[in-house]
N, C-alpha and C positions, 0 to 999 in steps of 0.2 A: 665528589662533584660539588661545585660551589654554586649556590643559588644566585642568579643574576639580579633578583629583586632585592633580597635582604642581605646578601653576601654571607650566608651561613654555610659552613662546611657540612655536607651531608653524606660523605662517603660514597657508596654505590647506589644510594637511593635516587629515584627519579622524581619523587615528590618531596618538597622542602619540609623538614620537620618543624620549622618555626612559622613560616607564613603559608604553607600549603600550595605553593606555586608548582605547577607541573613543568618540570625542567626538560623533559624529553621532547624533542622536535624532530619531525621527519626530515631527512636530508633532501633537498631539492634535486640532487643529482640522481636519486633513485626513482624519481617521478618520470613516467613515460611522457614524452613530448607528443602532443596530438595536434593536428591541424584543426582549424575552425570547421572544416567540412566534416571531419570525423566526429567532432563534438556535436555538431548538428544532427548527424546520423544517429548517434547514441541517444540524444534527447528525443528524437522522433520514435525510436524503438520503445523508450520508456513511456512516452505519451500513447503510443499504439497499444501497449500492454494494458494501460489503464482504461483506454477506450473499450477494448474487447472485454475486459472484466465487467465494466458497467453494462455493456451491451448484453452480455450473458444474463445478468441479473434482471434486466428489463425484459428480455426474451422469456425468461422463466415466469415472470409475473404475467405477461401477456398470455402465455400458454395456460396458466392456471385460470385466468379470467375466461378465456374461450372455452376451456373444458368445463368449467362451472356452468356456463351458459348452455352448452349442449347437454349436460347432465340434467339441468333443470327443464330444458325443452323435452328431453326423453321422458322425464317423470310426468310432465304435463300431458304428453301424448298417451302414456300408458294408463293414466287415471282418467282420461277423457276430459281433461281441462280442469279438473277439480283437485286442488292440492289440499290435503287434509293435514292440519298441523295439530299436534298435541292430543290426539285421541287414541 
């Protein structure tokens, strides 16, 4: 295979031994043709997955905060309103 950049003969190599040019390119005929609607749907799926991932993290943080509040309230109720620290 001949490098299109420096014209060095490289045999069966896909990377030029002289200049390092990556000679392999994907053929356009193998690429699936998609409409703009299909691309928009695929983009929406990706955005939706990101949203739900962030939503789950935020939900876990909210649950931890609420549980901490109720645990503190339970401790206050059990001790009669006096929280003893470090004794």
